[in-house]
BASE-981585 format. One record per residue (C-alpha): residue number from 1; chain; x, y, z. Coordinates in steps of 0.001 Angstrom, whole numbers, padded with zeros to 6 digits. Each point is the difference from the previous one (the first is absolute). Example, Ala and Ser with C-alpha at 12.3 -4.5 7.8 and 13.67 -1.06 7.14 Angstrom:
BEGIN
   lumlum   nuba        xx        yy        zz
        1      A    012300   -004500    007800
        2      A    001370    003440   -000660
***
This chain:
BEGIN
   lumlum   nuba        xx        yy        zz
        1      A    036043    032567   -048785
        2      A   -001372   -003161   -001615
        3      A    002444   -002016   -002060
        4      A   -000690   -001490   -003393
        5      A    000270   -003722   -000600
        6      A    002588   -001281   -002445
        7      A   -002777   -000954   -002419
        8      A   -001324    003575    000040
        9      A    003428    001527   -000516
       10      A    000742   -002287   -002950
       11      A   -003436    000392   -001607
       12      A    000059    003812    000238
       13      A    003397    000042   -001743
       14      A   -001255   -002389   -002674
       15      A   -002929    002326   -000779
       16      A    002289    003056   -000090
       17      A    002435   -001736   -002367
       18      A   -002590   -001648   -002252
       19      A   -000212    001603   -003457
       20      A   -003616   -001220   -000288
       21      A   -001052    002189    002962
       22      A   -000791    003574   -001042
       23      A    001584    003131    001498
       24      A   -003247    001155    001628
       25      A   -000115   -003195    002078
       26      A    003698    000227    000850
       27      A   -000426    003621    001119
       28      A   -002878   -001037    002275
       29      A    002336   -002523    001637
       30      A    002874    002511    000250
       31      A   -002397    002327    001786
       32      A   -000394   -002476    002870
       33      A    003556   -001394    000112
       34      A    000462    001477    003494
       35      A   -003156   -001668    001327
       36      A    000986   -003643    000600
       37      A   -003330   -000879    001626
       38      A   -001937    001152   -003081
       39      A    002379   -001852   -002327
       40      A   -000335   -003141    002131
       41      A   -003822    000143   -000257
       42      A    000241    000425   -003778
       43      A    002576   -002704   -000650
       44      A    000056   -002586    002802
       45      A   -001991   -002356   -002242
       46      A   -001625   -000235   -003422
       47      A   -003620    001165    000029
       48      A   -001820   -003213    000783
       49      A   -002088   -001580   -002743
       50      A   -002866   -001610    001907
       51      A   -002797   -002111   -001443
       52      A   -001679    003212   -001205
       53      A    003100    001694   -001352
       54      A    001970    003034    001175
       55      A   -001133    002819    002277
       56      A    002194    002629    001588
       57      A    000958    003636    000480
       58      A    000939    001819   -003207
       59      A    003669    000981   -000292
       60      A    003499   -001093   -000949
       61      A    001189   -003268    001530
       62      A   -000346   -003755   -000230
       63      A   -002708    000077    002731
       64      A   -002001    002726   -001736
       65      A   -002460    000301   -002885
       66      A    001787    001449   -003042
       67      A    000419   -000796   -003682
       68      A    002972   -002273    000748
       69      A   -001830   -002233    002493
       70      A   -002993   -000014   -002387
       71      A    002263   -000888   -002946
       72      A    001731   -002791    001885
       73      A   -003326   -001453    001195
       74      A   -001378    000154   -003545
       75      A    003060   -001784   -001391
       76      A   -000613   -002854    002436
       77      A   -003724   -000005   -000770
       78      A    000737   -000051   -003751
       79      A    002062   -003154    000443
       80      A   -002882   -001575    001959
       81      A   -002435    000874   -002820
       82      A    002283   -001363   -002716
       83      A    000564   -003268    001885
       84      A   -003684   -000568    000849
       85      A   -001651    001341   -003185
       86      A   -001769   -002601   -002119
       87      A   -001800    000221   -003294
       88      A    000843    001398   -003427
       89      A   -000815    003640    000770
       90      A    002690    002488    000942
       91      A    000122    000484    003806
       92      A   -001557    003279    001110
       93      A   -000436    001932    003239
       94      A   -002659    002601    000853
       95      A    001271    002936    002090
       96      A   -002028    002577    001940
       97      A    000855    002621    002594
       98      A   -001624    002212    002643
       99      A    000347    003698    000866
      100      A    003131   -000212    002178
      101      A    003339    001728   -000418
      102      A    002022   -001618   -002829
      103      A   -002752   -002518   -000838
      104      A   -000007    000868   -003755
      105      A    003829   -000146   -000126
      106      A    000160   -003355    001793
      107      A   -002724   -001416   -002272
      108      A    001906    001070   -003117
      109      A    003282   -001333    001431
      110      A   -001632   -003415    000523
      111      A   -001416    000091   -003549
      112      A    003380    000787   -001574
      113      A    001769   -002769    001935
      114      A   -002664   -002490   -001102
      115      A    000465    001215   -003585
      116      A    003753   -000467    000392
      117      A   -000739   -003637    000770
      118      A   -002224   -000459   -003067
      119      A   -003271    000176    001975
      120      A   -002815    002247   -001236
      121      A   -000943    002626    002585
      122      A   -003635    001180   -000173
      123      A    000036    003241    001932
      124      A   -002789    002264    001206
      125      A    001103    003600   -000695
      126      A   -001627    001496    003114
      127      A   -001210   -001176    003367
      128      A   -002200   -003112    000165
      129      A   -001215   -002062    002936
      130      A    001585   -003212    001232
      131      A   -003192   -002046   -000655
      132      A   -000051    001275   -003589
      133      A    003573   -001278   -000361
      134      A   -001093   -003430    001287
      135      A   -002968    000003   -002389
      136      A    002129    001142   -002961
      137      A    002521   -002825    000430
      138      A   -002863   -002488   -000405
      139      A   -001926    001981   -002621
      140      A    003048    000463   -002250
      141      A    001351   -003511    000543
      142      A    003291    001365    001326
      143      A    002748   -002090    001605
      144      A    000227    002222    003085
      145      A   -000682    003431    001460
      146      A    001775    002742    001932
      147      A   -001584    002864    001926
      148      A    001980    002856    001503
      149      A   -001707    000915    003285
      150      A    000496    000097    003747
      151      A   -003741   -000273    000678
      152      A   -000862    002186    003032
      153      A    003555    000453    001343
      154      A    001241    003548    000797
      155      A    001090    002217   -002948
      156      A    003724   -000732    000358
      157      A   -000634   -003637   -001014
      158      A   -000459   -001717   -003328
      159      A   -000200   -003636   -001002
      160      A    000123   -002572   -002764
      161      A   -002501   -002895   -000054
      162      A    000161   -002890   -002432
      163      A   -002785   -002229   -001313
      164      A   -000125   -003386   -001704
      165      A   -001868   -000926   -003175
      166      A   -003201   -000581    002008
      167      A    000069    003634    001123
      168      A    000843   -000904    003599
      169      A    002909    001116    002134
      170      A    002715   -002622    000162
      171      A   -000488   -002743    002564
      172      A    003049   -001086    002043
      173      A    001400   -002691   -002326
      174      A   -000141    002383   -002983
      175      A    001409    002885    002021
      176      A    002872   -002179    001213
      177      A    001098   -000601   -003593
      178      A   -000171    003720   -000814
      179      A    001978    000865    003148
      180      A    002736   -002448   -001015
      181      A    000142    001443   -003529
      182      A    000238    003553    001390
      183      A    002845   -001036    002305
      184      A    001839   -001353   -003043
      185      A    000049    003549   -001461
      186      A    003295    000956    001636
      187      A    000580    003346   -001728
      188      A   -001926    002731   -001784
      189      A    001994   -000878   -003120
      190      A   -001962   -003290   -000069
      191      A   -003304    001879   -000374
      192      A   -000967   -000030   -003700
      193      A   -001915    003024   -001236
      194      A   -001084    001798   -003168
      195      A   -000701    003678   -000511
      196      A   -003652    000983   -000368
      197      A    000485    000696   -003715
      198      A    001633   -003416   -000550
      199      A   -002728   -001815    001939
      200      A   -002804    001734   -001912
      201      A    001689   -000522   -003353
      202      A    000408   -003726    000661
      203      A   -003600   -000357    001170
      204      A    001169   -000915    003508
      205      A   -001680    003009    001630
      206      A   -003749    000217   -000619
      207      A   -002198    002710    001516
      208      A   -003405   -000969    001422
      209      A   -003010    002319    000262
      210      A   -003725    000540   -000367
      211      A   -000893   -003445   -001388
      212      A    001516   -001726    003033
      213      A   -001619    002520    002362
      214      A   -003420   -000599   -001544
      215      A    000379   -003776    000268
      216      A    000779    000303    003717
      217      A   -002914    002345    000754
      218      A   -002479   -002158   -001954
      219      A    001179   -003140    001775
      220      A   -000271    001475    003514
      221      A   -003440    001480   -000746
      222      A   -001074   -003454   -001176
      223      A    000375   -001331    003570
      224      A   -002953    002163    001149
      225      A   -002797   -002247    001277
      226      A   -002951    002398    000286
      227      A    000085    003171   -002097
      228      A   -003744    000388    000538
      229      A    000720    000748    003669
      230      A    002065    002976   -001080
      231      A   -002577    001447   -002364
      232      A   -002710   -000273    002650
      233      A    002195    001651    002652
      234      A    001084    002738   -002393
      235      A   -003576    001172    000149
      236      A    000652    000472    003720
      237      A    003022    002196   -000731
      238      A    002752   -002478    000923
      239      A    003284    001890    000445
      240      A    003569   -001318    000116
      241      A    003082    001908    001164
      242      A    003251   -001434   -001350
      243      A    003645    000745    000737
      244      A    002805   -001628   -002045
      245      A    002519    001404    002553
      246      A    002109    001493   -002824
      247      A    000438   -003406   -001639
      248      A   -001030   -002151   -002965
      249      A   -003632   -000642    000995
      250      A   -001468    003321   -001144
      251      A   -000884   -000825   -003611
      252      A   -000805   -003755    000154
      253      A   -002216    000204    003103
      254      A   -002004    002892   -001448
      255      A   -000326   -001715   -003384
      256      A   -001244   -003270    001496
      257      A   -002497    001704    002315
      258      A   -001306    002081   -002887
      259      A   -000240   -003040   -002243
      260      A   -002276   -001898    002383
      261      A   -002246    002988    000629
      262      A    001325    002180    002841
      263      A   -000402    003619   -001054
      264      A    000694    001781    003295
      265      A    003680   -000748    000656
      266      A    001804    002923    001643
      267      A    003792   -000151    000019
      268      A    001894    001743    002820
      269      A    001585    002845   -001997
      270      A    003102    000377    002202
      271      A    000871   -003696   -000509
      272      A   -001091   -000538   -003596
      273      A    003247    000643   -001871
      274      A    003124   -002186    000153
      275      A    002475    001280    002606
      276      A    003166   -001947    000812
      277      A    000248    001755    003388
      278      A   -003611   -000840    000978
      279      A    000014    003507    001426
      280      A   -003573    000030    001372
      281      A    000431   -003053    002277
      282      A    002442   -001307    002561
      283      A   -000294   -003448   -001609
      284      A   -001781   -000906   -003288
      285      A   -001601   -003020    001620
      286      A   -003778   -000585   -000023
      287      A    000452   -002225    003062
      288      A    000542    003175    002061
      289      A   -002876    002271    001014
      290      A    002106    003131   -000487
      291      A    000247   -000705   -003748
      292      A   -003768    000649   -000191
      293      A   -000004    003392    001777
      294      A   -000642    002006   -003188
      295      A   -002418   -002635   -001355
      296      A   -002053    000199    003204
      297      A   -000150    003778   -000247
      298      A   -001277   -000220   -003583
      299      A   -002364   -002821    000966
      300      A   -001596    002137    002702
      301      A   -000373    002918   -002426
      302      A   -001854   -001987   -002661
      303      A   -001682   -002654    002156
      304      A    001903   -002968   -001492
      305      A   -001269   -003534    000547
      306      A    003468   -001553   -000126
      307      A    003615    001147   -000159
      308      A    002643   -002146   -001700
      309      A    003775    000374   -000281
      310      A    002701   -001870   -001892
      311      A    003727   -000180    000699
      312      A    002613    001287   -002505
      313      A    000109   -003147   -002167
      314      A   -003754   -000629    000422
      315      A    000169   -003534    001313
      316      A   -001441    000864    003458
      317      A   -003389    001615    000666
      318      A   -001386    001481    003198
      319      A   -003640    000985    000601
      320      A   -001662    002430    002404
      321      A   -003709   -000113    000888
      322      A   -002329    001752    002440
      323      A   -000812   -001737    003287
      324      A   -003276    000091    001901
      325      A    000793    003509    001301
      326      A    000674    001324   -003490
      327      A    003781    000185    000544
      328      A    002477   -001331   -002561
      329      A    001880   -003125    001084
      330      A    002824   -001720   -001909
      331      A   -000764   -003649   -000669
      332      A    002847   -002403    000693
      333      A    001213   -002268   -002774
      334      A   -001670   -002909    001749
      335      A   -003334    001840    000229
      336      A    000040    001093   -003653
      337      A    000923   -003546   -001027
      338      A   -002866   -001488    002028
      339      A   -002505    002444   -001529
      340      A    001204   -000710   -003549
      341      A   -000155   -003777    000518
      342      A   -003540    000307    001395
      343      A   -001109    002227   -002882
      344      A    001735   -001909   -002807
      345      A   -001018   -003507    001087
      346      A   -003494    001168    000923
      347      A   -000522    001545   -003441
      348      A    001375   -003067   -001783
      349      A   -002299   -002258    002038
      350      A   -003029    002188   -000716
      351      A    000775   -000103   -003722
      352      A    000504   -003787    000093
      353      A    003645    000420   -000988
      354      A    001753   -001151    003187
      355      A    002063   -003080   -000967
      356      A   -000083   -003144    002123
      357      A    003807   -000112    000151
      358      A    000561    003712    000732
      359      A    002994    000993    002107
      360      A    001092    003070    001954
      361      A    003686    000409    000804
      362      A    001397    002013    002896
      363      A    003311    000288    001815
      364      A    000930   -001444    003388
      365      A   -000095    003478    001605
      366      A   -003432    000899   -001416
      367      A   -003159   -000080    002154
      368      A   -002102   -003150    000247
      369      A   -003156    002077   -000482
      370      A    000224   -000070   -003796
      371      A    000580   -003751    000212
      372      A   -003146   -000471    002083
      373      A   -002047    001990   -002532
      374      A    001481   -001866   -002981
      375      A   -000743   -003364    001626
      376      A   -003575    001167    000690
      377      A   -000388    000319   -003773
      378      A    001474   -003474   -000528
      379      A    003423    001125   -001208
      380      A    003254   -001723    000920
      381      A    002485    002234    001837
      382      A    003741   -000456   -000465
      383      A    002848    001707    001867
      384      A    003321    001142   -001433
      385      A    003058    001752    001346
      386      A   -000003    003804   -000030
      387      A    000550    001395   -003469
      388      A   -002404    000036   -002935
      389      A    002441   -002069   -002042
      390      A   -001175   -003036    001964
      391      A   -003650    000781   -000739
      392      A    000944    000385   -003678
      393      A    001785   -003347    000094
      394      A   -003146   -001681    001367
      395      A   -002077    001605   -002770
      396      A    002262   -001489   -002637
      397      A   -000206   -003410    001691
      398      A   -003821    000211   -000118
      399      A    000185    000886   -003700
      400      A    002169   -003047   -000714
      401      A   -001789   -002542    002211
      402      A   -003612    001191   -000201
      403      A   -000347   -000968    003670
      404      A   -001397    003393    001014
      405      A   -001505    003064   -001646
      406      A    001726    003108    001300
      407      A   -002427    002532    001472
      408      A    001967    002457    002114
      409      A    003411    000416    001601
      410      A    001082    002538    002577
      411      A    002493    001128    002625
      412      A   -000627    002023    003135
      413      A    002385    002626   -001403
      414      A   -002669    001377   -002373
      415      A    000716   -002290   -002959
      416      A   -002916   -001622   -001894
      417      A   -000687   -001766   -003274
      418      A   -003152   -001448   -001575
      419      A    000271   -001447   -003491
      420      A    002928   -001845   -001566
      421      A    001223    002723   -002393
      422      A    003025    000796    002227
      423      A    002151   -001719    002602
      424      A    000473    002920    002368
      425      A   -002244    002083    002214
      426      A   -001911    002740   -001788
      427      A   -001211    003237    001604
      428      A   -001812    000917   -003225
      429      A   -002165   -003116    000269
      430      A   -000397    000392    003779
      431      A   -001091    003640   -000414
      432      A   -002648   -001086   -002467
      433      A   -001232   -002932    002080
      434      A   -000305    001858    003315
      435      A   -001749    002965   -001646
      436      A   -002377   -002400   -001719
      437      A   -000715   -001711    003328
      438      A   -000619    003392    001665
      439      A   -002425    000982   -002776
      440      A   -001815   -003333    000231
      441      A   -000476    000210    003763
      442      A   -001012    003682   -000218
      443      A   -002849   -001230   -002144
      444      A   -001025   -002082    003039
      445      A    000300    003007    002320
      446      A    003326   -001138    001502
      447      A    003543    001320    000164
      448      A    003009   -002321   -000152
      449      A    000411    000662    003731
      450      A   -003517   -001365    000570
      451      A    000878   -003072   -002071
      452      A    003156   -000525    002045
      453      A   -001978    000058    003258
      454      A   -002406   -002588   -001418
      455      A    002946   -002231   -000920
      456      A    001390    000297    003536
      457      A   -003386   -000993    001429
      458      A   -000188   -003008   -002308
      459      A    003592   -001262    000039
      460      A    001535    001387    003214
      461      A    001913    003121    000988
      462      A    003323   -000558   -001694
      463      A    002568    002697    000723
      464      A    003581    000283   -001157
      465      A    002972    002231    000708
      466      A    003449    000643   -001377
      467      A    003052    001435    001706
      468      A    003269    000597   -001810
      469      A    003437    001132    001048
      470      A    002285    001649   -002555
      471      A    003662   -000933    000556
      472      A    002126    001463   -002770
      473      A    003438   -000803   -001319
      474      A    002524   -002675    000850
      475      A   -000728    000102    003742
      476      A   -003746   -000149   -000627
      477      A    000311   -003249   -001956
      478      A    001933   -001530    002898
      479      A   -002652    001179    002501
      480      A   -002835   -001523   -002024
      481      A    001884   -003294   -000268
      482      A    000592    000104    003771
      483      A   -003708    000462    000751
      484      A   -000957   -002964   -002199
      485      A    002715   -002195    001542
      486      A   -001131    000843    003540
      487      A   -003675   -000803   -000678
      488      A    000905   -003166   -001888
      489      A    002356   -001394    002661
      490      A   -002078    001086    002988
      491      A   -003705    000015   -000970
      492      A   -002521    001262    002595
      493      A   -002114   -002580    001834
      494      A   -002853    002461    000576
      495      A   -000994    003584   -000775
      496      A   -002053    001845    002599
      497      A   -001112   -003244    001593
      498      A   -001064   -001541   -003333
      499      A    001996   -003123   -000880
      500      A    002004   -000142   -003232
      501      A   -001299   -003244   -001511
      502      A    002079   -000152   -003168
      503      A    003071    001633   -001520
      504      A    000132    000001   -003813
      505      A    003530    000556   -001264
      506      A   -000287    000539   -003746
      507      A    003782   -000158   -000340
      508      A   -000607   -003769    000186
      509      A   -002168    000061   -003157
      510      A   -003434   -000728    001521
      511      A   -003132   -001151   -001873
      512      A    001891   -000448   -003251
      513      A    000889    003705   -000051
      514      A    003495    001307   -000831
      515      A    002303    000639    002953
      516      A   -000228    003539    001324
      517      A    001203    001751    003157
      518      A   -003433    000376    001624
      519      A   -001216   -001064    003465
      520      A   -003701   -000350    000853
      521      A   -001295   -000716    003526
      522      A   -003488   -001494    000441
      523      A   -001688    000664    003361
      524      A   -002576   -002094    001850
      525      A   -002786    002594   -000436
      526      A    000321    000019   -003794
      527      A    002166    003105   -000107
      528      A    003338    000028   -001785
      529      A    002992    002219   -000643
      530      A    002759   -000190   -002574
      531      A    003534    001402   -000319
      532      A    001270    000686   -003502
      533      A    002960    002026   -001273
      534      A   -001112    002073   -003002
      535      A    001393   -001131   -003335
      536      A   -000059    003512   -001473
      537      A    000672    002425    002878
      538      A    002399    000139    002990
      539      A   -002792   -001059    002346
      540      A   -001183   -002795    002205
      541      A   -003780   -000369   -000071
      542      A   -002111   -001539    002760
      543      A   -003561   -001001   -000902
      544      A   -002794   -000645    002516
      545      A   -003465   -001525   -000383
      546      A   -002803   -000668    002485
      547      A   -003667   -000977   -000117
      548      A   -002329    001501    002582
      549      A   -003647   -000216    001034
      550      A   -000430    003751   -000603
      551      A    001973    002919   -001382
      552      A    001041    000976    003545
      553      A    001028   -003541    000914
      554      A    002072   -000357   -003196
      555      A    001717    003360    000579
      556      A    000878   -000920    003578
      557      A    001454   -003334   -001112
      558      A    002009    001661   -002773
      559      A    001407    002727    002280
      560      A    001033   -002585    002592
      561      A    001669   -002286   -002547
      562      A    001751    002809   -001848
      563      A    001381    001789    003059
      564      A    001437   -003174    001541
      565      A    001625   -001252   -003205
      566      A    001489    003384   -000922
      567      A    001416    000445    003505
      568      A    002200   -003027   -000661
      569      A    000809    000987   -003593
      570      A    001137    003460    001108
      571      A    001997   -001421    002895
***
């Protein structure tokens, strides 16, 4: 039988003896007192506050998502807000939450702790998307934001993401301060809190609603670049199938599409309503083909032109289109991004609105195809580390310096943003933009698949892949660290006969970017692969990219690269 560490034994007893911990939580712990392995997993550490915030399995324990870890994190975040807040106005924080288990309770807990620290909490009463939270922080002039979500993680997870006054997730130097303040909260007695009645009476708990929703919808719809394309295609019976995958995207995506003129939007009925168990899918992730099974069935029934899906907090969007054989294919994040860049910049150029100093921002693990298209239109392309917070940081720098005009930012993991109204990826905007592009090209007798093939012919057959290995718990963390150490200390000289020309170790802080545990290997034929531990899940991710002379050549190169690299990773 596994033994508990001294830290676990002491922390469990502290929770059981703490008068601030309720009986329900204590009974949950008493129910597993004869399972030392489970207790060790729950208590061997404090749930780690990364640059994005907290994310973990729901349950009692210091390494779990519960109202006590949320309260402690909020107490540390409150101190950060109070020490960094400037200006005469009272500091305020906007809070939103998704459809997961305990999301409303965790959101209210955060609000009441902020109120206990004299900070006004502006709380959405029901589920709202993560991009709307980012927008609302900016729109309402708040000091910060919090969203309760675990994005597309399995149902047993929840999370807590924090945002700065710009509406962006905290970058490392900000997060480091918050982490230190959280670590200073050494007991639950140190967490200040008001009751809901006290907070409302003192004006420290304010409820948001329809006015803020309307402002968000109007702003996103305002990014549309060619509404005429929609009205002309509507005459051709343009049909959209949409699945919110039981999350927050249902209402805002439909409202935006309706506002710009789409009148044939069919929502997958089995996935329309919020469901914390995501019971119709194995994973509520639009990156996975299986998530679109029901959407494809409905699409075939009604003859849909495009299928779109958003993840539970509606910051990621996936699209499905028909190929040359009339079969639905799921576009990758890189492919959707390339199409949107081509459409957006092309429309701006045609309208004479493409700025001379325009910039597109992508991450280091995103395809070079979008970069090639952006440069074709005269835009500057900049790379950031993985995580939209870095794209948001660049946007704010552009705003302050005037050096570039932000046009578009994206990640291969289905995250996109056009417009400067937010500082996080927005599936509501991406849904609108890709549907608009599909309607525009339908007016030219093309599908988005046809457009993609034209882009390959013009810019080269770029193809990307992603492999991930999930390694859970304490042992999993050690395994992931071991893999990174082995590749860092003993880098390959060649892969499948292709020389490794350059090793980029981002832990060294390359190209002026923050230090991060990421390794990227550049090969002599222009291919590359990258190893990166996930910041939000117990995974190590391996990214691959090749450029071929044809679809077949690119696929062969990708299969060869992927199989050889993963053979070593798995060994």
